C-alpha positions as CSV (number, residue, x, y, z in Angstrom):
1,M,6.9,-3.4,11.7
2,K,8.8,-6.6,10.9
3,K,11.6,-6.4,8.4
4,D,10.1,-9.3,6.3
5,Y,6.7,-7.5,6.1
6,I,8.3,-4.3,4.8
7,Q,10.4,-6.2,2.2
8,T,7.4,-8.3,1.1
9,G,5.2,-5.1,0.8
10,R,7.9,-3.4,-1.2
11,I,8.3,-6.4,-3.5
12,N,4.6,-6.6,-4.0
13,Q,4.4,-2.9,-4.7
14,K,7.2,-3.2,-7.4
15,L,5.4,-6.2,-9.0
16,E,2.2,-4.2,-9.0
17,T,3.8,-1.2,-10.7
18,R,5.4,-3.5,-13.2
19,H,2.1,-5.1,-13.9
20,K,0.5,-1.7,-14.3
21,I,3.1,-0.7,-16.9
22,L,2.7,-3.9,-18.9
23,E,-1.1,-3.5,-18.9
24,S,-0.8,0.1,-20.0
25,A,1.5,-0.9,-22.9
26,K,-0.8,-3.8,-23.9
27,Q,-3.8,-1.5,-24.1
28,L,-1.9,0.8,-26.5
29,V,-0.7,-2.2,-28.6
30,R,-4.3,-3.5,-28.8
31,K,-5.5,-0.1,-30.0
32,G,-2.8,-0.1,-32.7
33,I,-1.3,3.1,-31.4
34,D,2.4,3.9,-31.9
35,F,3.8,4.9,-28.5
36,N,6.9,5.7,-26.5
37,L,7.7,5.2,-22.8
38,E,6.2,8.5,-21.8
39,D,2.9,7.5,-23.5
40,V,2.8,4.3,-21.5
41,A,3.7,6.2,-18.3
42,N,0.8,8.6,-18.9
43,N,-1.6,5.8,-19.7
44,A,-0.5,3.9,-16.5
45,E,-0.8,7.2,-14.5
46,I,2.8,6.9,-13.2
47,S,5.7,9.2,-13.6
48,R,8.2,9.2,-16.4
49,A,11.0,8.5,-13.9
50,T,9.2,5.4,-12.6
51,I,8.8,3.9,-16.0
52,Y,12.5,4.4,-16.8
53,R,13.4,2.6,-13.6
54,Y,11.5,-0.5,-14.8
55,Y,12.2,-0.2,-18.6
56,P,15.2,1.8,-19.6
57,N,14.1,1.7,-23.3
58,L,11.1,1.0,-25.4
59,E,12.7,-2.1,-27.0
60,I,12.8,-4.0,-23.7
61,L,9.2,-3.1,-22.9
62,S,8.0,-4.0,-26.4
63,Y,9.6,-7.4,-26.3
64,E,8.1,-8.1,-22.9
65,V,4.7,-7.0,-23.9
66,G,4.9,-9.4,-26.9
67,I,5.6,-12.2,-24.5
68,D,3.1,-11.1,-21.9
69,I,0.2,-10.9,-24.3
70,G,0.3,-14.7,-24.7
71,T,0.9,-15.6,-21.1
72,K,-1.9,-16.8,-18.8
73,T,-2.2,-15.1,-15.5
74,P,-1.2,-17.1,-12.4
75,E,-4.9,-17.1,-11.3
76,D,-5.9,-18.5,-14.7
77,I,-3.3,-21.3,-14.5
78,I,-4.4,-22.2,-11.0
79,E,-8.0,-22.2,-12.1
80,D,-7.1,-24.6,-14.9
81,L,-5.5,-27.0,-12.4
82,K,-7.9,-26.5,-9.5
83,D,-9.1,-30.2,-9.5
84,C,-5.5,-31.6,-9.3
85,S,-3.5,-32.8,-6.4
86,L,-0.8,-30.4,-5.1
87,N,1.9,-32.5,-6.8
88,D,0.0,-32.5,-10.1
89,M,-0.7,-28.8,-9.8
90,L,2.9,-28.0,-9.2
91,M,3.9,-30.2,-12.1
92,G,1.2,-28.5,-14.3
93,I,2.5,-25.1,-13.4
94,Q,6.1,-26.1,-14.3
95,N,4.9,-27.7,-17.5
96,Y,2.9,-24.6,-18.5
97,Y,5.9,-22.3,-18.1
98,N,8.3,-24.8,-19.8
99,E,6.0,-25.1,-22.8
100,H,5.5,-21.3,-22.9
101,A,9.2,-20.8,-23.0
102,V,9.7,-23.3,-25.8
103,N,6.7,-22.0,-27.8
104,N,8.0,-18.4,-27.5
105,E,11.7,-19.1,-27.7
106,N,12.5,-16.4,-30.3
107,A,10.6,-13.7,-28.4
108,F,12.4,-14.7,-25.1
109,R,15.8,-14.6,-26.9
110,K,15.1,-11.1,-28.2
111,Y,13.9,-10.0,-24.8
112,L,17.0,-11.4,-23.1
113,S,19.3,-10.0,-25.6
114,A,17.8,-6.5,-25.1
115,V,18.0,-6.8,-21.3
116,L,21.5,-8.2,-21.3
117,T,22.9,-5.5,-23.6
118,S,21.1,-2.8,-21.5
119,A,23.0,-1.3,-18.6
120,S,20.0,-1.5,-16.4
121,E,19.4,-3.7,-13.4
122,K,17.8,-7.0,-14.5
123,K,14.2,-7.4,-13.4
124,R,11.9,-10.4,-13.8
125,G,8.2,-10.7,-13.8
126,A,8.0,-13.4,-11.1
127,R,4.9,-15.0,-12.7
128,R,6.1,-18.5,-12.0
129,N,6.8,-17.7,-8.3
130,R,3.4,-16.0,-7.9
131,T,1.7,-19.1,-9.5
132,L,3.5,-21.5,-7.2
133,Q,2.6,-19.4,-4.2
134,L,-1.1,-19.5,-5.2
135,A,-0.9,-23.2,-5.6
136,L,0.6,-23.7,-2.2
137,M,-1.8,-21.3,-0.5
138,K,-4.8,-23.2,-2.0
139,S,-3.4,-26.5,-0.9
140,D,-4.3,-28.6,2.2
141,L,-0.9,-28.0,3.8
142,R,-0.9,-26.6,7.3
143,P,-0.1,-22.9,7.5
144,K,3.4,-23.6,8.9
145,E,4.1,-25.9,6.0
146,K,2.9,-23.4,3.5
147,K,5.2,-20.7,5.0
148,I,8.1,-23.1,4.9
149,W,7.5,-24.0,1.2
150,C,7.0,-20.3,0.2
151,T,10.4,-19.4,1.7
152,F,12.0,-21.6,-1.0
153,L,10.6,-19.4,-3.7
154,P,12.8,-16.6,-4.8
155,S,11.4,-13.1,-4.5
């Protein structure tokens, strides 16, 4: 297999696991249940070791869940912008994430503070990258152009 396929598959698997953890925690929050990382792991049907690789403590996960609850999915953002030109779609995506950061500045600051004071490896959700990739894939660009543009997006 090609090296880039293996790396992409692994990145996608990590993003999917991270998404599964966030969804599990959001379910527990919506039910009003007090929980710990082990509860989230059990609800997500993943191991305790896995959840600790992604979230070394409950504080980081809790802050991220608070931000994530109010964040549109990449698919929803693209749906909202489906009738726009590629340029307007890309600008719309950027504007959405900029406004989201401004509107949730305190939550982002708490999350960043918790992550930066933690000894763990820094991880990101990559929502913006996924949204931009979706926009490029739905565009009228030729496949070769799409591939070139997608290589500029960090993984």
